[in-house]
C-alpha positions in Angstrom: 39.0 43.3 28.5 36.2 43.3 26.0 32.7 43.3 27.2 30.3 40.6 25.9 27.7 42.5 24.0 24.5 40.6 23.3 23.0 41.1 20.0 19.3 41.0 19.7 18.0 37.8 18.1 15.8 38.3 15.0 12.3 37.3 15.6 10.9 35.4 12.6 7.3 34.5 12.4 6.6 30.9 13.1 6.2 28.9 9.9 3.0 26.8 9.8 3.7 23.1 10.3 3.0 21.3 7.0 1.5 17.9 7.4 4.0 15.4 5.9 2.4 13.6 3.0 2.6 9.8 3.2 4.6 8.2 0.4 1.7 5.9 -0.3 -1.9 7.1 -1.0 -5.2 5.7 0.1 -5.6 3.6 -3.0 -2.2 2.0 -2.3 -3.3 1.0 1.2 -6.6 -0.5 -0.1 -4.7 -2.5 -2.7 -2.2 -3.8 -0.1 -5.2 -4.7 2.2 -6.8 -6.7 -0.7 -3.5 -8.5 -1.4 -3.1 -9.4 2.3 -6.7 -10.7 2.4 -5.9 -12.9 -0.6 -2.8 -14.3 1.1 -4.8 -15.0 4.3 -7.7 -16.6 2.4 -5.2 -18.8 0.5 -3.6 -20.0 3.8 -7.1 -20.6 5.3 -8.1 -22.7 2.3 -4.8 -24.7 2.6 -5.5 -25.5 6.3 -7.5 -28.4 7.4 -7.3 -31.6 9.4 -4.5 -34.1 8.9 -4.6 -37.9 8.9 -5.6 -39.1 12.3 -4.7 -42.6 13.5 -5.5 -45.4 11.1 -8.2 -43.6 9.1 -7.1 -42.0 5.8 -8.3 -38.5 5.2 -8.6 -38.1 1.4 -9.4 -34.4 1.9 -5.6 -33.6 2.1 -5.5 -34.1 -1.7 -8.5 -32.0 -2.6 -8.2 -29.3 -5.3 -9.0 -26.6 -2.8 -6.0 -27.4 -0.6 -3.5 -28.2 -3.3 -4.5 -25.8 -6.1 -6.9 -23.0 -5.1 -5.3 -22.1 -1.8 -1.7 -21.8 -3.1 -2.8 -19.9 -6.2 -4.7 -17.3 -4.1 -1.7 -16.9 -1.8 0.6 -16.6 -4.8 -1.7 -14.0 -6.4 -1.7 -12.0 -3.1 2.1 -12.0 -2.9 2.4 -11.0 -6.5 -0.1 -8.2 -6.2 1.6 -6.6 -3.2 4.5 -5.4 -5.4 2.4 -3.4 -7.9 0.2 -2.1 -5.1 3.2 -0.5 -3.4 4.7 0.8 -6.7 1.5 2.2 -8.2 1.1 5.9 -8.4 -2.0 7.8 -9.6 -1.7 9.9 -12.7 -1.4 13.5 -12.0 -4.1 15.7 -13.5 -2.8 18.4 -15.9 -4.8 21.6 -16.0 -4.2 23.7 -19.1 -5.4 27.3 -19.0 -6.3 28.8 -22.4 -7.0 32.4 -22.9 -9.8 33.7 -25.1 -7.4 35.1 -27.6 -5.8 31.6 -28.1 -9.2 30.0 -28.6 -10.3 32.6 -31.2 -7.2 32.0 -33.4 
């Protein structure tokens, strides 16, 4: 019968935990927040009182409720897409030696 021989386990130094980078940057989140605020503002402008009883409320046909509010909401919905897709340009650093500059 063969004996079970335990081999020593190699001890590796613990690798430092790298913080996982978020797929979206701070600018993206700010742009998304602005877009959401536009959407909410548009819906607030569209809200209002309805016709009550026998009195006619002409405010339901105002330009704020029929034009400005929907356009703000539409602009917010449209701006969400580029705010998610947008990526900042990466800075390129070029190192030039003195010999290259003198030539």
